[in-house]
C-alpha positions in Angstrom: 0.0 0.0 0.0 1.5 3.3 -1.0 2.3 5.9 1.7 2.3 9.6 1.7 5.1 11.7 3.1 3.8 14.4 5.5 5.1 17.8 4.3 5.8 18.9 7.8 7.2 15.9 9.8 8.2 13.7 6.8 6.6 10.6 8.4 5.0 8.0 6.1 1.2 8.1 6.3 -1.0 5.3 4.9 -4.1 6.5 3.2 -6.3 5.0 5.7 -4.4 6.8 8.4 -5.2 10.3 7.0 -7.8 12.4 8.8 -10.1 14.0 6.3 -12.5 16.9 6.6 -15.1 17.7 3.8 -17.0 20.9 3.9 -20.1 21.6 1.6 -19.9 25.0 0.0 -22.1 26.7 -2.6 -19.5 26.0 -5.2 -19.1 22.3 -4.3 -17.1 20.3 -1.8 -13.8 21.2 -0.2 -11.7 18.4 1.4 -8.7 19.0 3.5 -6.4 16.3 5.0 -4.5 16.1 8.3 -1.5 14.1 9.4 -2.4 11.9 12.4 1.1 12.4 13.9 1.9 16.1 13.8 -1.7 17.4 13.0 -0.5 19.4 10.0 -3.3 20.3 7.5 -2.8 20.1 3.7 -5.0 20.3 0.8 -3.5 18.0 -1.9 -2.4 14.4 -1.4 -1.4 13.8 -5.0 1.8 15.8 -4.6 2.8 13.9 -1.5 2.8 10.4 -3.3 
């Protein structure tokens, strides 16, 4: 299973370990992700693979 590298703490995070938050807006949905280790928020996961 591929892991992502956290942009802040550089730990490897499995996709199922990511904390996600999706907010409904008038223009659609916005999803953000959080590292479960250092709690850093980031927007894109594609660039971390």
